[in-house]
All heavy atoms as a GROMACS GRO file, in nm:
protein
  547
    1MET      N    1   0.501   2.654   3.090
    1MET     CA    2   0.412   2.669   3.203
    1MET      C    3   0.306   2.559   3.203
    1MET      O    4   0.262   2.516   3.306
    1MET     CB    5   0.348   2.807   3.196
    1MET     CG    6   0.278   2.853   3.322
    1MET     SD    7   0.381   2.872   3.466
    1MET     CE    8   0.400   3.042   3.484
    2ASP      N    9   0.266   2.513   3.084
    2ASP     CA   10   0.165   2.407   3.076
    2ASP      C   11   0.218   2.274   3.127
    2ASP      O   12   0.141   2.186   3.162
    2ASP     CB   13   0.116   2.390   2.932
    2ASP     CG   14   0.034   2.510   2.886
    2ASP    OD1   15  -0.024   2.578   2.973
    2ASP    OD2   16   0.030   2.535   2.765
    3ASP      N   17   0.352   2.258   3.126
    3ASP     CA   18   0.411   2.133   3.170
    3ASP      C   19   0.414   2.120   3.323
    3ASP      O   20   0.437   2.012   3.374
    3ASP     CB   21   0.553   2.118   3.116
    3ASP     CG   22   0.553   2.107   2.964
    3ASP    OD1   23   0.452   2.061   2.908
    3ASP    OD2   24   0.654   2.145   2.903
    4GLN      N   25   0.393   2.229   3.394
    4GLN     CA   26   0.394   2.225   3.540
    4GLN      C   27   0.262   2.170   3.591
    4GLN      O   28   0.155   2.198   3.537
    4GLN     CB   29   0.417   2.364   3.598
    4GLN     CG   30   0.556   2.417   3.570
    4GLN     CD   31   0.575   2.555   3.629
    4GLN    OE1   32   0.479   2.622   3.664
    4GLN    NE2   33   0.699   2.596   3.641
    5ILE      N   34   0.271   2.089   3.694
    5ILE     CA   35   0.152   2.029   3.755
    5ILE      C   36   0.131   2.092   3.891
    5ILE      O   37   0.224   2.105   3.970
    5ILE     CB   38   0.169   1.876   3.770
    5ILE    CG1   39   0.186   1.812   3.633
    5ILE    CG2   40   0.052   1.817   3.845
    5ILE    CD1   41   0.220   1.665   3.638
    6ASN      N   42   0.010   2.132   3.920
    6ASN     CA   43  -0.023   2.184   4.052
    6ASN      C   44  -0.054   2.065   4.142
    6ASN      O   45  -0.162   2.009   4.138
    6ASN     CB   46  -0.142   2.280   4.044
    6ASN     CG   47  -0.168   2.347   4.177
    6ASN    OD1   48  -0.123   2.302   4.282
    6ASN    ND2   49  -0.241   2.457   4.172
    7TYR      N   50   0.043   2.025   4.223
    7TYR     CA   51   0.028   1.906   4.305
    7TYR      C   52  -0.075   1.925   4.416
    7TYR      O   53  -0.127   1.828   4.468
    7TYR     CB   54   0.162   1.862   4.361
    7TYR     CG   55   0.248   1.799   4.254
    7TYR    CD1   56   0.349   1.871   4.193
    7TYR    CD2   57   0.224   1.670   4.212
    7TYR    CE1   58   0.426   1.815   4.093
    7TYR    CE2   59   0.300   1.612   4.111
    7TYR     CZ   60   0.400   1.685   4.053
    7TYR     OH   61   0.474   1.629   3.953
    8GLN      N   62  -0.106   2.049   4.453
    8GLN     CA   63  -0.210   2.070   4.553
    8GLN      C   64  -0.345   2.023   4.501
    8GLN      O   65  -0.426   1.974   4.577
    8GLN     CB   66  -0.218   2.216   4.593
    8GLN     CG   67  -0.107   2.257   4.686
    8GLN     CD   68  -0.129   2.396   4.740
    8GLN    OE1   69  -0.182   2.482   4.672
    8GLN    NE2   70  -0.089   2.416   4.863
    9LEU      N   71  -0.368   2.038   4.373
    9LEU     CA   72  -0.494   1.993   4.316
    9LEU      C   73  -0.502   1.841   4.310
    9LEU      O   74  -0.610   1.784   4.302
    9LEU     CB   75  -0.512   2.052   4.176
    9LEU     CG   76  -0.527   2.203   4.167
    9LEU    CD1   77  -0.536   2.246   4.021
    9LEU    CD2   78  -0.648   2.250   4.244
   10LEU      N   79  -0.388   1.775   4.314
   10LEU     CA   80  -0.384   1.631   4.305
   10LEU      C   81  -0.383   1.564   4.443
   10LEU      O   82  -0.373   1.443   4.451
   10LEU     CB   83  -0.261   1.586   4.226
   10LEU     CG   84  -0.256   1.633   4.081
   10LEU    CD1   85  -0.127   1.588   4.016
   10LEU    CD2   86  -0.375   1.583   4.003
   11SER      N   87  -0.391   1.643   4.546
   11SER     CA   88  -0.390   1.589   4.682
   11SER      C   89  -0.507   1.494   4.702
   11SER      O   90  -0.620   1.523   4.660
   11SER     CB   91  -0.399   1.703   4.784
   11SER     OG   92  -0.410   1.652   4.914
   12PRO      N   93  -0.483   1.380   4.766
   12PRO     CA   94  -0.595   1.290   4.795
   12PRO      C   95  -0.698   1.360   4.883
   12PRO      O   96  -0.665   1.456   4.954
   12PRO     CB   97  -0.528   1.175   4.872
   12PRO     CG   98  -0.383   1.186   4.844
   12PRO     CD   99  -0.356   1.330   4.813
   13ILE      N  100  -0.819   1.312   4.877
   13ILE     CA  101  -0.926   1.373   4.956
   13ILE      C  102  -0.982   1.272   5.055
   13ILE      O  103  -0.967   1.151   5.038
   13ILE     CB  104  -1.039   1.428   4.867
   13ILE    CG1  105  -1.100   1.316   4.782
   13ILE    CG2  106  -0.990   1.543   4.782
   13ILE    CD1  107  -1.224   1.356   4.707
   14LYS      N  108  -1.044   1.325   5.158
   14LYS     CA  109  -1.109   1.241   5.258
   14LYS      C  110  -1.248   1.297   5.283
   14LYS      O  111  -1.267   1.418   5.293
   14LYS     CB  112  -1.030   1.241   5.388
   14LYS     CG  113  -0.891   1.182   5.370
   14LYS     CD  114  -0.836   1.134   5.499
   14LYS     CE  115  -0.700   1.071   5.483
   14LYS     NZ  116  -0.698   0.948   5.410
   15ARG      N  117  -1.346   1.208   5.291
   15ARG     CA  118  -1.481   1.248   5.326
   15ARG      C  119  -1.482   1.288   5.474
   15ARG      O  120  -1.385   1.266   5.547
   15ARG     CB  121  -1.579   1.134   5.299
   15ARG     CG  122  -1.590   1.095   5.152
   15ARG     CD  123  -1.657   1.201   5.065
   15ARG     NE  124  -1.788   1.235   5.112
   15ARG     CZ  125  -1.901   1.175   5.073
   15ARG    NH1  126  -1.897   1.080   4.983
   15ARG    NH2  127  -2.017   1.212   5.121
   16THR      N  128  -1.592   1.345   5.521
   16THR     CA  129  -1.597   1.401   5.656
   16THR      C  130  -1.556   1.301   5.763
   16THR      O  131  -1.470   1.330   5.846
   16THR     CB  132  -1.739   1.456   5.684
   16THR    OG1  133  -1.774   1.548   5.581
   16THR    CG2  134  -1.743   1.527   5.816
   17LYS      N  135  -1.616   1.184   5.764
   17LYS     CA  136  -1.583   1.085   5.867
   17LYS      C  137  -1.436   1.044   5.859
   17LYS      O  138  -1.368   1.032   5.962
   17LYS     CB  139  -1.673   0.962   5.855
   17LYS     CG  140  -1.647   0.861   5.963
   17LYS     CD  141  -1.740   0.742   5.955
   17LYS     CE  142  -1.709   0.646   6.069
   17LYS     NZ  143  -1.786   0.525   6.062
   18GLU      N  144  -1.387   1.024   5.738
   18GLU     CA  145  -1.247   0.987   5.722
   18GLU      C  146  -1.155   1.099   5.771
   18GLU      O  147  -1.049   1.072   5.826
   18GLU     CB  148  -1.216   0.959   5.575
   18GLU     CG  149  -1.289   0.839   5.518
   18GLU     CD  150  -1.277   0.832   5.367
   18GLU    OE1  151  -1.266   0.937   5.301
   18GLU    OE2  152  -1.281   0.720   5.315
   19ALA      N  153  -1.196   1.224   5.750
   19ALA     CA  154  -1.114   1.339   5.790
   19ALA      C  155  -1.100   1.348   5.941
   19ALA      O  156  -0.990   1.365   5.992
   19ALA     CB  157  -1.174   1.469   5.735
   20TRP      N  158  -1.211   1.335   6.015
   20TRP     CA  159  -1.196   1.347   6.160
   20TRP      C  160  -1.126   1.224   6.217
   20TRP      O  161  -1.053   1.236   6.316
   20TRP     CB  162  -1.327   1.382   6.231
   20TRP     CG  163  -1.423   1.271   6.264
   20TRP    CD1  164  -1.402   1.166   6.348
   20TRP    CD2  165  -1.556   1.256   6.218
   20TRP    NE1  166  -1.513   1.087   6.355
   20TRP    CE2  167  -1.610   1.140   6.276
   20TRP    CE3  168  -1.636   1.330   6.133
   20TRP    CZ2  169  -1.739   1.096   6.251
   20TRP    CZ3  170  -1.765   1.286   6.108
   20TRP    CH2  171  -1.815   1.171   6.167
   21GLU      N  172  -1.144   1.109   6.157
   21GLU     CA  173  -1.070   0.991   6.202
   21GLU      C  174  -0.921   1.006   6.172
   21GLU      O  175  -0.836   0.965   6.252
   21GLU     CB  176  -1.125   0.865   6.137
   21GLU     CG  177  -1.262   0.826   6.189
   21GLU     CD  178  -1.324   0.708   6.116
   21GLU    OE1  179  -1.275   0.671   6.007
   21GLU    OE2  180  -1.423   0.654   6.169
   22TYR      N  181  -0.888   1.066   6.059
   22TYR     CA  182  -0.749   1.091   6.020
   22TYR      C  183  -0.680   1.182   6.122
   22TYR      O  184  -0.565   1.162   6.156
   22TYR     CB  185  -0.748   1.154   5.881
   22TYR     CG  186  -0.611   1.179   5.822
   22TYR    CD1  187  -0.537   1.074   5.769
   22TYR    CD2  188  -0.558   1.307   5.817
   22TYR    CE1  189  -0.412   1.096   5.712
   22TYR    CE2  190  -0.434   1.330   5.761
   22TYR     CZ  191  -0.362   1.225   5.709
   22TYR     OH  192  -0.238   1.248   5.653
   23LEU      N  193  -0.755   1.282   6.171
   23LEU     CA  194  -0.701   1.375   6.270
   23LEU      C  195  -0.708   1.318   6.412
   23LEU      O  196  -0.655   1.379   6.505
   23LEU     CB  197  -0.777   1.508   6.265
   23LEU     CG  198  -0.764   1.587   6.135
   23LEU    CD1  199  -0.852   1.711   6.140
   23LEU    CD2  200  -0.619   1.624   6.108
   24ARG      N  201  -0.778   1.205   6.428
   24ARG     CA  202  -0.796   1.139   6.558
   24ARG      C  203  -0.864   1.230   6.659
   24ARG      O  204  -0.821   1.244   6.773
   24ARG     CB  205  -0.662   1.090   6.612
   24ARG     CG  206  -0.601   0.985   6.525
   24ARG     CD  207  -0.478   0.926   6.587
   24ARG     NE  208  -0.426   0.821   6.502
   24ARG     CZ  209  -0.299   0.803   6.476
   24ARG    NH1  210  -0.209   0.880   6.531
   24ARG    NH2  211  -0.261   0.705   6.397
   25ILE      N  212  -0.973   1.293   6.611
   25ILE     CA  213  -1.056   1.376   6.698
   25ILE      C  214  -1.202   1.336   6.676
   25ILE      O  215  -1.234   1.264   6.582
   25ILE     CB  216  -1.036   1.527   6.670
   25ILE    CG1  217  -1.070   1.562   6.524
   25ILE    CG2  218  -0.895   1.570   6.705
   25ILE    CD1  219  -1.061   1.710   6.492
   26SER      N  220  -1.289   1.386   6.761
   26SER     CA  221  -1.431   1.354   6.749
   26SER      C  222  -1.494   1.436   6.636
   26SER      O  223  -1.438   1.536   6.591
   26SER     CB  224  -1.504   1.384   6.880
   26SER     OG  225  -1.506   1.524   6.903
   27ARG      N  226  -1.612   1.394   6.595
   27ARG     CA  227  -1.686   1.465   6.490
   27ARG      C  228  -1.715   1.608   6.534
   27ARG      O  229  -1.696   1.703   6.458
   27ARG     CB  230  -1.816   1.391   6.460
   27ARG     CG  231  -1.904   1.461   6.359
   27ARG     CD  232  -2.034   1.381   6.336
   27ARG     NE  233  -2.116   1.442   6.236
   27ARG     CZ  234  -2.210   1.534   6.260
   27ARG    NH1  235  -2.235   1.573   6.382
   27ARG    NH2  236  -2.280   1.584   6.160
   28SER      N  237  -1.761   1.624   6.658
   28SER     CA  238  -1.795   1.759   6.705
   28SER      C  239  -1.672   1.849   6.714
   28SER      O  240  -1.679   1.967   6.680
   28SER     CB  241  -1.867   1.752   6.841
   28SER     OG  242  -1.785   1.691   6.937
   29ALA      N  243  -1.559   1.794   6.755
   29ALA     CA  244  -1.436   1.872   6.760
   29ALA      C  245  -1.393   1.913   6.620
   29ALA      O  246  -1.349   2.026   6.597
   29ALA     CB  247  -1.326   1.794   6.830
   30PHE      N  248  -1.407   1.821   6.525
   30PHE     CA  249  -1.372   1.850   6.385
   30PHE      C  250  -1.458   1.964   6.330
   30PHE      O  251  -1.406   2.060   6.274
   30PHE     CB  252  -1.389   1.724   6.300
   30PHE     CG  253  -1.361   1.745   6.155
   30PHE    CD1  254  -1.231   1.749   6.108
   30PHE    CD2  255  -1.464   1.760   6.064
   30PHE    CE1  256  -1.204   1.768   5.973
   30PHE    CE2  257  -1.439   1.778   5.930
   30PHE     CZ  258  -1.308   1.783   5.884
   31LEU      N  259  -1.588   1.954   6.350
   31LEU     CA  260  -1.678   2.057   6.299
   31LEU      C  261  -1.655   2.191   6.368
   31LEU      O  262  -1.668   2.297   6.306
   31LEU     CB  263  -1.823   2.011   6.314
   31LEU     CG  264  -1.861   1.888   6.231
   31LEU    CD1  265  -2.003   1.844   6.262
   31LEU    CD2  266  -1.842   1.914   6.083
   32LYS      N  267  -1.617   2.187   6.494
   32LYS     CA  268  -1.586   2.310   6.568
   32LYS      C  269  -1.461   2.376   6.510
   32LYS      O  270  -1.458   2.499   6.493
   32LYS     CB  271  -1.567   2.279   6.716
   32LYS     CG  272  -1.550   2.400   6.803
   32LYS     CD  273  -1.545   2.360   6.950
   32LYS     CE  274  -1.535   2.482   7.040
   32LYS     NZ  275  -1.533   2.443   7.181
   33LEU      N  276  -1.359   2.297   6.478
   33LEU     CA  277  -1.237   2.352   6.417
   33LEU      C  278  -1.267   2.416   6.282
   33LEU      O  279  -1.211   2.520   6.249
   33LEU     CB  280  -1.132   2.242   6.401
   33LEU     CG  281  -1.066   2.192   6.528
   33LEU    CD1  282  -0.981   2.069   6.500
   33LEU    CD2  283  -0.982   2.302   6.592
   34VAL      N  284  -1.356   2.355   6.205
   34VAL     CA  285  -1.394   2.412   6.075
   34VAL      C  286  -1.470   2.544   6.098
   34VAL      O  287  -1.440   2.645   6.034
   34VAL     CB  288  -1.480   2.313   5.993
   34VAL    CG1  289  -1.534   2.380   5.868
   34VAL    CG2  290  -1.398   2.190   5.957
   35ALA      N  291  -1.564   2.544   6.192
   35ALA     CA  292  -1.643   2.664   6.220
   35ALA      C  293  -1.556   2.779   6.270
   35ALA      O  294  -1.581   2.896   6.239
   35ALA     CB  295  -1.752   2.632   6.321
   36GLN      N  296  -1.453   2.748   6.346
   36GLN     CA  297  -1.364   2.850   6.402
   36GLN      C  298  -1.257   2.894   6.301
   36GLN      O  299  -1.181   2.986   6.329
   36GLN     CB  300  -1.296   2.798   6.528
   36GLN     CG  301  -1.390   2.780   6.644
   36GLN     CD  302  -1.324   2.716   6.765
   36GLN    OE1  303  -1.218   2.655   6.754
   36GLN    NE2  304  -1.388   2.729   6.879
   37GLY      N  305  -1.249   2.827   6.187
   37GLY     CA  306  -1.153   2.864   6.084
   37GLY      C  307  -1.016   2.802   6.099
   37GLY      O  308  -0.923   2.838   6.027
   38HIS      N  309  -0.999   2.709   6.193
   38HIS     CA  310  -0.870   2.642   6.210
   38HIS      C  311  -0.846   2.540   6.099
   38HIS      O  312  -0.732   2.509   6.068
   38HIS     CB  313  -0.862   2.573   6.346
   38HIS     CG  314  -0.870   2.669   6.461
   38HIS    ND1  315  -0.768   2.758   6.489
   38HIS    CD2  316  -0.966   2.691   6.552
   38HIS    CE1  317  -0.802   2.830   6.594
   38HIS    NE2  318  -0.922   2.792   6.634
   39LEU      N  319  -0.953   2.491   6.041
   39LEU     CA  320  -0.947   2.403   5.924
   39LEU      C  321  -1.028   2.470   5.814
   39LEU      O  322  -1.129   2.536   5.843
   39LEU     CB  323  -1.008   2.266   5.954
   39LEU     CG  324  -0.927   2.172   6.041
   39LEU    CD1  325  -1.011   2.052   6.083
   39LEU    CD2  326  -0.804   2.125   5.967
   40PRO      N  327  -0.988   2.454   5.688
   40PRO     CA  328  -1.066   2.514   5.579
   40PRO      C  329  -1.201   2.445   5.565
   40PRO      O  330  -1.220   2.331   5.608
   40PRO     CB  331  -0.980   2.488   5.456
   40PRO     CG  332  -0.896   2.371   5.491
   40PRO     CD  333  -0.873   2.378   5.638
   41ARG      N  334  -1.294   2.516   5.507
   41ARG     CA  335  -1.423   2.455   5.478
   41ARG      C  336  -1.402   2.343   5.376
   41ARG      O  337  -1.310   2.348   5.295
   41ARG     CB  338  -1.520   2.557   5.420
   41ARG     CG  339  -1.562   2.661   5.520
   41ARG     CD  340  -1.690   2.728   5.474
   41ARG     NE  341  -1.740   2.817   5.577
   41ARG     CZ  342  -1.821   2.780   5.676
   41ARG    NH1  343  -1.858   2.656   5.685
   41ARG    NH2  344  -1.863   2.866   5.764
   42GLY      N  345  -1.487   2.245   5.381
   42GLY     CA  346  -1.475   2.132   5.290
   42GLY      C  347  -1.507   2.171   5.147
   42GLY      O  348  -1.564   2.276   5.119
   43ILE      N  349  -1.471   2.083   5.057
   43ILE     CA  350  -1.498   2.099   4.915
   43ILE      C  351  -1.628   2.026   4.884
   43ILE      O  352  -1.640   1.907   4.911
   43ILE     CB  353  -1.384   2.040   4.831
   43ILE    CG1  354  -1.252   2.110   4.866
   43ILE    CG2  355  -1.415   2.050   4.682
   43ILE    CD1  356  -1.130   2.036   4.816
   44LYS      N  357  -1.725   2.098   4.830
   44LYS     CA  358  -1.853   2.036   4.798
   44LYS      C  359  -1.840   1.948   4.676
   44LYS      O  360  -1.791   1.991   4.572
   44LYS     CB  361  -1.959   2.144   4.773
   44LYS     CG  362  -1.991   2.226   4.896
   44LYS     CD  363  -2.094   2.332   4.864
   44LYS     CE  364  -2.122   2.415   4.987
   44LYS     NZ  365  -2.219   2.520   4.959
   45LEU      N  366  -1.882   1.825   4.690
   45LEU     CA  367  -1.877   1.731   4.578
   45LEU      C  368  -2.007   1.727   4.500
   45LEU      O  369  -2.011   1.676   4.388
   45LEU     CB  370  -1.844   1.591   4.629
   45LEU     CG  371  -1.710   1.574   4.698
   45LEU    CD1  372  -1.695   1.433   4.752
   45LEU    CD2  373  -1.596   1.607   4.602
   46THR      N  374  -2.115   1.777   4.561
   46THR     CA  375  -2.246   1.779   4.496
   46THR      C  376  -2.302   1.920   4.503
   46THR      O  377  -2.266   1.997   4.592
   46THR     CB  378  -2.344   1.682   4.565
   46THR    OG1  379  -2.356   1.719   4.703
   46THR    CG2  380  -2.296   1.538   4.555
   47PRO      N  381  -2.390   1.957   4.413
   47PRO     CA  382  -2.445   2.093   4.411
   47PRO      C  383  -2.516   2.131   4.542
   47PRO      O  384  -2.510   2.246   4.584
   47PRO     CB  385  -2.544   2.092   4.295
   47PRO     CG  386  -2.498   1.982   4.207
   47PRO     CD  387  -2.437   1.878   4.297
   48ASN      N  388  -2.583   2.035   4.606
   48ASN     CA  389  -2.656   2.069   4.729
   48ASN      C  390  -2.565   2.073   4.852
   48ASN      O  391  -2.609   2.111   4.959
   48ASN     CB  392  -2.772   1.973   4.752
   48ASN     CG  393  -2.728   1.830   4.775
   48ASN    OD1  394  -2.610   1.801   4.788
   48ASN    ND2  395  -2.824   1.740   4.781
   49GLY      N  396  -2.439   2.032   4.838
   49GLY     CA  397  -2.343   2.042   4.947
   49GLY      C  398  -2.351   1.932   5.050
   49GLY      O  399  -2.286   1.940   5.154
   50ARG      N  400  -2.428   1.829   5.024
   50ARG     CA  401  -2.440   1.720   5.122
   50ARG      C  402  -2.315   1.632   5.124
   50ARG      O  403  -2.280   1.577   5.226
   50ARG     CB  404  -2.563   1.636   5.094
   50ARG     CG  405  -2.691   1.709   5.130
   50ARG     CD  406  -2.812   1.622   5.106
   50ARG     NE  407  -2.806   1.496   5.180
   50ARG     CZ  408  -2.868   1.473   5.295
   50ARG    NH1  409  -2.941   1.568   5.349
   50ARG    NH2  410  -2.859   1.357   5.353
   51ALA      N  411  -2.250   1.617   5.011
   51ALA     CA  412  -2.127   1.540   5.004
   51ALA      C  413  -2.010   1.637   5.005
   51ALA      O  414  -1.995   1.720   4.915
   51ALA     CB  415  -2.125   1.455   4.877
   52VAL      N  416  -1.929   1.628   5.109
   52VAL     CA  417  -1.818   1.721   5.128
   52VAL      C  418  -1.691   1.640   5.154
   52VAL      O  419  -1.696   1.532   5.212
   52VAL     CB  420  -1.847   1.814   5.249
   52VAL    CG1  421  -1.735   1.914   5.270
   52VAL    CG2  422  -1.978   1.887   5.230
   53CYS      N  423  -1.578   1.695   5.110
   53CYS     CA  424  -1.451   1.630   5.136
   53CYS      C  425  -1.347   1.734   5.176
   53CYS      O  426  -1.368   1.854   5.162
   53CYS     CB  427  -1.404   1.553   5.013
   53CYS     SG  428  -1.362   1.658   4.874
   54TRP      N  429  -1.236   1.685   5.228
   54TRP     CA  430  -1.124   1.770   5.266
   54TRP      C  431  -0.999   1.716   5.201
   54TRP      O  432  -0.981   1.594   5.192
   54TRP     CB  433  -1.106   1.771   5.418
   54TRP     CG  434  -1.196   1.868   5.485
   54TRP    CD1  435  -1.165   1.994   5.526
   54TRP    CD2  436  -1.334   1.849   5.518
   54TRP    NE1  437  -1.275   2.055   5.580
   54TRP    CE2  438  -1.381   1.967   5.578
   54TRP    CE3  439  -1.424   1.746   5.502
   54TRP    CZ2  440  -1.510   1.984   5.620
   54TRP    CZ3  441  -1.553   1.762   5.545
   54TRP    CH2  442  -1.595   1.880   5.603
   55ARG      N  443  -0.912   1.807   5.156
   55ARG     CA  444  -0.785   1.764   5.098
   55ARG      C  445  -0.693   1.715   5.209
   55ARG      O  446  -0.680   1.779   5.313
   55ARG     CB  447  -0.718   1.880   5.024
   55ARG     CG  448  -0.794   1.924   4.901
   55ARG     CD  449  -0.728   2.038   4.825
   55ARG     NE  450  -0.661   2.132   4.912
   55ARG     CZ  451  -0.538   2.177   4.888
   55ARG    NH1  452  -0.472   2.141   4.783
   55ARG    NH2  453  -0.483   2.262   4.971
   56THR      N  454  -0.629   1.603   5.186
   56THR     CA  455  -0.537   1.547   5.284
   56THR      C  456  -0.424   1.645   5.313
   56THR      O  457  -0.379   1.655   5.427
   56THR     CB  458  -0.482   1.412   5.236
   56THR    OG1  459  -0.593   1.325   5.209
   56THR    CG2  460  -0.394   1.346   5.339
   57ALA      N  461  -0.382   1.720   5.214
   57ALA     CA  462  -0.275   1.820   5.233
   57ALA      C  463  -0.316   1.924   5.337
   57ALA      O  464  -0.234   1.967   5.418
   57ALA     CB  465  -0.240   1.886   5.101
   58ASP      N  466  -0.443   1.966   5.336
   58ASP     CA  467  -0.491   2.063   5.435
   58ASP      C  468  -0.493   2.002   5.575
   58ASP      O  469  -0.459   2.068   5.673
   58ASP     CB  470  -0.632   2.111   5.400
   58ASP     CG  471  -0.634   2.195   5.273
   58ASP    OD1  472  -0.530   2.254   5.237
   58ASP    OD2  473  -0.741   2.202   5.209
   59LEU      N  474  -0.532   1.876   5.584
   59LEU     CA  475  -0.534   1.808   5.713
   59LEU      C  476  -0.392   1.790   5.766
   59LEU      O  477  -0.366   1.811   5.885
   59LEU     CB  478  -0.605   1.673   5.701
   59LEU     CG  479  -0.749   1.677   5.652
   59LEU    CD1  480  -0.803   1.536   5.635
   59LEU    CD2  481  -0.839   1.757   5.745
   60ASP      N  482  -0.300   1.755   5.677
   60ASP     CA  483  -0.159   1.741   5.716
   60ASP      C  484  -0.100   1.875   5.762
   60ASP      O  485  -0.023   1.880   5.858
   60ASP     CB  486  -0.076   1.685   5.601
   60ASP     CG  487  -0.105   1.539   5.573
   60ASP    OD1  488  -0.155   1.468   5.664
   60ASP    OD2  489  -0.078   1.494   5.460
   61ALA      N  490  -0.138   1.983   5.694
   61ALA     CA  491  -0.090   2.116   5.733
   61ALA      C  492  -0.140   2.152   5.873
   61ALA      O  493  -0.065   2.210   5.952
   61ALA     CB  494  -0.136   2.220   5.631
   62TYR      N  495  -0.265   2.117   5.902
   62TYR     CA  496  -0.318   2.144   6.036
   62TYR      C  497  -0.239   2.064   6.140
   62TYR      O  498  -0.200   2.117   6.244
   62TYR     CB  499  -0.467   2.108   6.045
   62TYR     CG  500  -0.518   2.113   6.186
   62TYR    CD1  501  -0.541   2.234   6.249
   62TYR    CD2  502  -0.538   1.996   6.259
   62TYR    CE1  503  -0.585   2.239   6.381
   62TYR    CE2  504  -0.582   2.001   6.390
   62TYR     CZ  505  -0.604   2.122   6.450
   62TYR     OH  506  -0.645   2.127   6.581
   63LEU      N  507  -0.215   1.936   6.113
   63LEU     CA  508  -0.138   1.853   6.207
   63LEU      C  509   0.002   1.909   6.226
   63LEU      O  510   0.054   1.914   6.340
   63LEU     CB  511  -0.131   1.709   6.156
   63LEU     CG  512  -0.262   1.629   6.163
   63LEU    CD1  513  -0.243   1.493   6.097
   63LEU    CD2  514  -0.310   1.614   6.306
   64ALA      N  515   0.065   1.954   6.119
   64ALA     CA  516   0.199   2.011   6.129
   64ALA      C  517   0.200   2.138   6.213
   64ALA      O  518   0.291   2.162   6.292
   64ALA     CB  519   0.255   2.040   5.990
   65SER      N  520   0.094   2.219   6.199
   65SER     CA  521   0.087   2.343   6.276
   65SER      C  522   0.066   2.316   6.425
   65SER      O  523   0.100   2.399   6.509
   65SER     CB  524  -0.027   2.433   6.225
   65SER     OG  525  -0.153   2.380   6.265
   66ARG      N  526   0.014   2.198   6.456
   66ARG     CA  527  -0.008   2.158   6.596
   66ARG      C  528   0.111   2.081   6.651
   66ARG      O  529   0.110   2.039   6.766
   66ARG     CB  530  -0.134   2.072   6.607
   66ARG     CG  531  -0.260   2.136   6.555
   66ARG     CD  532  -0.301   2.254   6.635
   66ARG     NE  533  -0.339   2.208   6.769
   66ARG     CZ  534  -0.357   2.289   6.872
   66ARG    NH1  535  -0.344   2.417   6.857
   66ARG    NH2  536  -0.390   2.242   6.990
   67GLY      N  537   0.212   2.057   6.566
   67GLY     CA  538   0.332   1.987   6.610
   67GLY      C  539   0.311   1.837   6.626
   67GLY      O  540   0.380   1.771   6.700
   68VAL      N  541   0.214   1.784   6.551
   68VAL     CA  542   0.185   1.640   6.560
   68VAL      C  543   0.260   1.567   6.453
   68VAL      O  544   0.273   1.609   6.344
   68VAL     CB  545   0.033   1.613   6.547
   68VAL    CG1  546   0.003   1.466   6.547
   68VAL    CG2  547  -0.039   1.684   6.659
   0.00000   0.00000   0.00000
């Protein structure tokens, strides 16, 4: 079991601006999707939560669910 790698944990990450550009939507549309639960909340990189990122796998899953 120790030899198995959880590839979800190894997914590349994107900071907020990179994430909405990756999805080709505006910042406000991106934040609205997060608030509505269509995208997961970001992963806090700092204790105060100012630096946030999103896993590329989650962004790809959203695009796949939209048929893009």
